[in-house]
Wavefront OBJ file of the C-alpha trace (Angstrom):
o trace
v -14.310 14.849 10.311
v -13.320 13.611 13.979
v -10.413 11.296 14.035
v -10.426 9.525 17.473
v -6.999 7.879 18.080
v -6.578 4.763 20.371
v -2.859 3.993 20.868
v -1.186 6.392 18.599
v 1.638 8.074 19.826
v 2.034 11.489 20.232
v 4.345 12.522 17.301
v 2.038 10.563 15.032
v -0.980 12.555 16.281
v 0.863 15.941 15.711
v 1.820 14.828 12.202
v -2.188 13.388 11.130
v -2.937 17.065 12.835
v -0.736 19.298 10.924
v -2.269 17.145 7.709
v -5.339 19.301 8.031
v -7.116 16.963 10.049
v -8.663 16.780 13.592
v -7.165 14.069 16.336
v -8.727 13.097 19.170
v -6.409 11.224 21.973
v -8.269 8.183 23.537
v -7.140 6.407 26.641
v -10.557 4.406 25.668
v -12.687 3.435 23.014
v -15.077 6.548 22.957
v -18.817 6.635 23.029
v -20.518 4.554 19.787
v -23.154 7.768 19.734
v -19.903 10.153 20.239
v -18.136 8.509 17.118
v -20.747 7.906 14.814
v -20.091 9.422 11.467
v -16.443 9.838 12.912
v -13.588 7.864 12.615
v -11.757 5.794 15.057
v -7.776 4.136 14.867
v -7.220 1.788 16.953
v -3.812 -0.377 17.209
v -3.093 -3.618 18.220
v -2.001 -2.291 21.507
v -5.215 -1.073 22.520
v -7.683 -3.326 20.221
v -7.081 -7.319 20.384
v -7.439 -9.192 17.178
v -10.007 -11.103 18.977
v -12.022 -8.267 19.364
v -12.529 -6.594 16.373
v -15.960 -8.372 15.537
v -16.890 -6.937 18.657
v -15.464 -3.573 17.593
v -17.454 -3.453 14.634
v -20.326 -4.284 16.006
v -20.154 -1.921 19.042
v -19.325 1.019 16.114
v -21.516 0.225 13.332
v -21.494 4.099 11.722
v -17.565 4.028 12.528
v -15.237 4.278 10.229
v -12.368 1.835 11.515
v -8.552 1.828 11.002
v -7.045 -1.014 12.604
v -2.693 -0.375 12.986
v -1.801 -4.039 13.303
v 1.852 -2.880 15.139
v 3.653 -6.391 15.937
v 6.664 -6.988 13.796
v 7.480 -9.677 11.378
v 4.525 -11.728 9.628
v 3.241 -14.445 11.405
v -0.874 -13.714 11.115
v -0.208 -11.029 8.826
v -2.469 -12.038 6.153
v -4.681 -13.312 8.011
v -6.102 -10.145 10.320
v -5.502 -8.351 7.417
v -8.314 -11.046 5.313
v -10.478 -10.701 8.668
v -10.699 -7.069 8.643
v -11.663 -6.797 4.900
v -14.772 -9.139 5.673
v -15.480 -6.356 8.898
v -15.508 -3.775 6.691
v -12.602 -2.246 8.938
v -9.365 -0.750 7.228
v -6.498 -1.853 7.907
v -2.469 -0.444 8.660
v 0.349 -2.738 8.197
v 3.273 -2.925 10.538
v 5.743 -0.182 9.816
v 3.601 2.085 8.601
v 5.274 5.797 9.149
v 3.205 8.742 10.123
v 3.257 9.192 6.781
v 1.678 5.857 5.259
v -1.156 6.485 7.868
v -1.995 10.178 6.414
v -2.126 8.649 3.197
v -4.234 6.071 4.139
v -6.871 8.133 6.050
v -6.883 10.496 2.718
v -7.947 7.274 1.011
v -10.312 6.700 3.286
v -11.826 9.565 3.008
v -11.159 10.005 -0.659
v -9.767 13.357 0.217
v -6.599 13.819 -1.699
v -6.461 17.641 -0.984
v -3.726 19.557 -3.820
v -0.948 16.934 -3.576
v -0.355 15.853 -7.103
v 2.871 13.608 -7.513
v 5.158 13.775 -10.705
v 6.975 10.253 -9.953
v 7.129 6.988 -11.880
v 7.965 4.498 -10.233
v 9.322 1.766 -11.838
v 10.273 -1.939 -10.314
v 11.193 -5.895 -10.977
v 9.911 -8.593 -10.482
v 13.660 -10.368 -9.906
v 17.195 -9.329 -9.979
v 18.740 -8.990 -13.567
v 15.243 -8.484 -14.977
v 15.970 -5.439 -16.810
v 14.700 -2.560 -14.128
v 17.432 -0.051 -14.246
v 17.919 -0.674 -18.179
v 14.466 0.015 -18.660
v 14.580 3.207 -16.377
v 16.957 4.665 -18.394
v 14.941 3.879 -21.596
v 12.060 6.112 -20.202
v 14.217 9.077 -19.111
v 15.781 9.395 -21.996
v 13.015 8.912 -23.985
v 11.312 11.792 -21.580
v 14.245 14.318 -21.909
v 14.216 13.523 -25.674
v 10.701 14.956 -25.350
v 11.499 18.275 -23.638
v 11.538 17.258 -20.375
v 13.350 17.322 -17.432
v 13.633 14.293 -15.647
v 15.461 13.083 -13.103
v 16.435 9.078 -13.001
v 16.687 8.333 -9.028
v 18.579 5.085 -8.168
v 16.552 3.792 -5.298
v 18.143 -0.141 -4.987
v 19.696 -0.271 -1.911
v 20.858 -3.173 -3.122
v 22.468 -3.135 -6.248
v 23.565 1.050 -7.650
v 22.658 0.072 -11.401
v 26.045 1.737 -12.461
v 28.791 -0.463 -13.254
v 31.757 2.236 -12.809
v 32.408 3.779 -9.588
v 30.197 6.883 -9.680
v 31.224 10.406 -7.700
v 27.732 10.451 -6.008
v 25.147 7.622 -5.562
v 22.600 7.138 -2.914
v 24.901 5.954 0.087
v 27.203 9.077 -0.409
v 24.321 11.887 0.057
v 23.118 9.716 2.582
v 24.145 12.771 5.617
v 22.017 15.080 3.452
v 18.683 13.310 3.387
v 19.027 12.245 7.114
v 19.789 16.063 8.081
v 17.985 17.355 5.057
v 20.190 19.407 3.882
v 19.596 18.230 0.109
v 19.913 21.955 -2.006
v 18.774 22.490 -5.362
v 22.622 22.801 -6.489
v 23.169 19.056 -5.522
v 20.747 18.143 -8.298
v 22.921 19.949 -11.000
v 25.919 17.720 -9.499
v 24.049 14.605 -10.897
v 25.628 12.440 -13.719
v 24.281 13.399 -17.205
v 23.028 10.688 -19.338
v 20.969 10.886 -22.556
v 19.869 14.126 -21.306
v 18.498 13.323 -17.805
v 19.755 13.101 -14.854
v 20.735 10.188 -12.931
v 21.529 9.257 -9.093
v 23.121 6.017 -8.851
v 21.677 3.476 -6.079
v 23.382 2.602 -2.969
v 27.086 1.055 -3.517
v 27.583 0.332 0.691
v 25.788 -3.001 0.748
v 26.289 -3.265 4.645
v 23.679 0.163 4.587
v 21.143 -1.318 3.060
v 19.140 -1.942 5.968
v 19.984 1.619 7.241
v 18.072 3.903 5.159
v 14.402 4.913 6.372
v 11.237 5.530 4.731
v 11.334 9.453 6.417
v 14.603 10.394 4.070
v 13.467 8.629 1.078
v 10.344 10.807 1.044
v 12.763 13.809 1.594
v 14.628 12.757 -1.299
v 11.082 11.978 -3.662
v 10.166 15.571 -2.558
v 13.216 17.479 -3.423
v 14.043 15.658 -6.777
v 10.518 16.511 -7.375
v 11.148 20.320 -6.720
v 13.694 19.762 -9.722
v 12.214 17.886 -12.302
v 9.680 17.825 -14.472
v 9.173 13.706 -13.921
v 11.128 11.651 -11.262
v 11.815 8.435 -12.050
v 12.323 5.820 -8.952
v 14.435 2.716 -10.083
v 13.098 0.587 -7.297
v 14.648 -2.641 -8.135
v 13.451 -5.968 -7.475
v 13.998 -6.452 -3.787
v 10.699 -5.290 -1.514
v 12.641 -5.436 2.165
v 13.798 -1.961 2.290
v 12.488 1.365 3.150
v 13.660 2.915 -0.190
v 11.338 0.211 -2.091
v 7.921 1.195 0.314
v 8.214 4.851 -0.116
v 8.876 4.990 -4.012
v 5.315 2.292 -4.303
v 3.582 4.553 -2.100
v 4.397 7.875 -3.243
v 4.407 6.912 -7.060
v 1.496 8.351 -9.209
v 2.457 5.575 -11.812
v 4.463 2.107 -11.665
v 5.418 0.023 -14.165
v 6.513 -3.657 -13.642
v 9.089 -5.035 -15.799
v 8.568 -8.749 -15.554
v 8.500 -11.438 -18.040
v 6.504 -14.174 -17.986
v 8.486 -16.853 -16.595
v 8.540 -14.496 -13.565
v 4.669 -15.376 -13.120
v 5.290 -16.745 -9.360
v 7.240 -14.038 -8.566
v 4.745 -11.446 -9.705
v 1.950 -13.837 -7.974
v 3.774 -12.606 -4.741
v 4.278 -9.067 -5.562
v 0.893 -8.745 -5.857
v -0.341 -10.100 -2.894
v 2.381 -7.894 -1.356
v 0.597 -5.006 -3.120
v -2.690 -5.962 -1.849
v -1.171 -5.204 1.771
v -0.391 -1.617 0.705
v -4.022 -0.922 -0.435
v -2.596 -1.201 -4.117
v -4.319 -3.424 -6.530
v -3.704 -4.860 -9.725
v -4.895 -2.170 -11.912
v -2.286 0.006 -10.074
v 0.546 -1.289 -11.817
v 1.257 -1.476 -15.553
v 3.564 -4.365 -16.933
v 6.522 -4.300 -19.340
v 7.287 -7.486 -20.626
v 10.965 -7.485 -21.114
v 13.300 -10.041 -23.638
v 10.147 -10.748 -24.564
v 10.043 -14.192 -26.530
v 12.426 -15.889 -24.268
v 11.659 -19.309 -22.388
v 8.439 -18.304 -22.462
v 6.327 -20.221 -19.957
v 3.181 -18.954 -20.572
v 1.498 -15.644 -23.344
v 2.263 -12.292 -21.953
v -1.377 -11.441 -22.490
v -2.267 -14.500 -20.824
v -0.280 -13.410 -17.593
v -1.532 -10.179 -17.566
v -5.432 -11.444 -18.169
v -4.994 -13.647 -14.921
v -3.560 -10.848 -12.638
v -5.775 -8.502 -14.135
v -3.562 -5.673 -14.939
v -2.538 -4.593 -18.721
v 0.561 -4.705 -20.874
v 2.593 -0.978 -21.288
v 5.252 -2.138 -23.093
v 6.979 -5.389 -24.744
v 10.706 -5.150 -25.227
v 12.179 -8.458 -27.591
v 15.040 -10.179 -26.323
v 18.168 -8.710 -27.649
v 21.105 -11.286 -27.299
v 24.442 -10.081 -26.342
v 22.969 -6.509 -24.615
v 23.599 -5.042 -21.372
v 22.770 -1.715 -20.300
v 21.606 0.352 -22.425
v 18.785 -1.626 -24.513
v 19.706 -1.418 -28.185
v 16.006 -1.024 -29.730
v 15.394 -1.149 -33.116
v 12.893 1.034 -34.434
v 9.655 -0.435 -34.610
v 10.574 -0.620 -30.645
v 11.777 2.800 -30.546
v 8.461 4.282 -32.461
v 6.760 2.412 -30.075
v 8.467 3.017 -26.523
v 7.956 6.634 -28.014
v 4.120 6.352 -27.803
v 4.235 4.934 -24.535
v 6.170 7.795 -23.001
v 3.928 10.241 -24.653
v 0.897 8.920 -22.966
v 2.844 8.694 -19.475
v 3.394 12.396 -20.189
v 0.185 13.227 -20.832
v -0.941 11.318 -17.504
v 1.038 13.934 -15.781
v -0.171 16.794 -17.393
v 2.338 16.926 -19.887
v 1.979 16.503 -23.939
v -1.777 16.778 -24.314
v -2.887 13.581 -25.643
v -4.157 14.847 -29.212
v -4.422 12.225 -31.906
v -4.147 13.277 -35.992
v -3.645 10.668 -38.731
v -2.387 7.836 -35.890
v -0.044 10.315 -34.949
v 0.338 12.175 -31.632
v 0.893 16.100 -31.465
l 1 2 3 4 5 6 7 8 9 10 11 12 13 14 15 16 17 18 19 20 21 22 23 24 25 26 27 28 29 30 31 32 33 34 35 36 37 38 39 40 41 42 43 44 45 46 47 48 49 50 51 52 53 54 55 56 57 58 59 60 61 62 63 64 65 66 67 68 69 70 71 72 73 74 75 76 77 78 79 80 81 82 83 84 85 86 87 88 89 90 91 92 93 94 95 96 97 98 99 100 101 102 103 104 105 106 107 108 109 110 111 112 113 114 115 116 117 118 119 120 121 122 123 124 125 126 127 128 129 130 131 132 133 134 135 136 137 138 139 140 141 142 143 144 145 146 147 148 149 150 151 152 153 154 155 156 157 158 159 160 161 162 163 164 165 166 167 168 169 170 171 172 173 174 175 176 177 178 179 180 181 182 183 184 185 186 187 188 189 190 191 192 193 194 195 196 197 198 199 200 201 202 203 204 205 206 207 208 209 210 211 212 213 214 215 216 217 218 219 220 221 222 223 224 225 226 227 228 229 230 231 232 233 234 235 236 237 238 239 240 241 242 243 244 245 246 247 248 249 250 251 252 253 254 255 256 257 258 259 260 261 262 263 264 265 266 267 268 269 270 271 272 273 274 275 276 277 278 279 280 281 282 283 284 285 286 287 288 289 290 291 292 293 294 295 296 297 298 299 300 301 302 303 304 305 306 307 308 309 310 311 312 313 314 315 316 317 318 319 320 321 322 323 324 325 326 327 328 329 330 331 332 333 334 335 336 337 338 339 340 341 342 343 344 345 346 347 348 349 350 351 352 353 354
């Protein structure tokens, strides 16, 4: 299949070609018969929004990707909705070449040989316990005999109380220069059997991180671990958050029933990233505290499932002080996560995982 490109820059085209696709650069729309059975990527700089319906009618047998490149969110939702109604695939602003390639693979259902070992953990609001839950999962996976790296990819909160000798901002020069080596991962903080990179401690640089830097970090961490857990935090306005969301094979969303309205906004944002509610599993943290709606009702409303329900522990901070019952439940869930990643075959016998 050929990909006809109208408006993409040369560097992006080169990256798509390196991914194994045949790209034909166009200065004008191709002949509809020539493009039939192939794909057309058109940018908003070359095809106006008002021309989308005409474009769909002109190319009825062509897969169309519309890359909306205007900055800001004005009209963003409406344009995406228009594309959905017309059967046109949508690429949001700020999409990198890597994101475009992933979108192409998604549309063509061409996954290649790439298999991710990244587990994304995000929160529905600051202070919801995203880092604590990520640490809990990392510790239990390490206890199950796996090499685990927990990456603090929250650029607004390092998630670590003490001043660390190593953190996301301290390795930034290695990310920009693609000079992250295996021995660098050996220098990460070791706690409860896993290696931990605290998040960004330099708040002035929060918006400076680039998506390609985060992609490189995840790729190198994946080479040095069986499982990489990305602690994405609760603020979606960062390159780290977007990259972690895209690159994660599984996504766990730490939330609480009182965050129902925040969850709605997050799911709306996820829709624009071609993620559906079933792409997320909910972890209810601090269950039983100020619940205006039941966790089950909230999960049903959004079309997702509750993965783990952690009760509220008064006077606790940092490490979650799970009781025996909750610890057994979390270990069972960890086994299912490991099975999903190809570890610990999910064989049940007498109610136990072996």
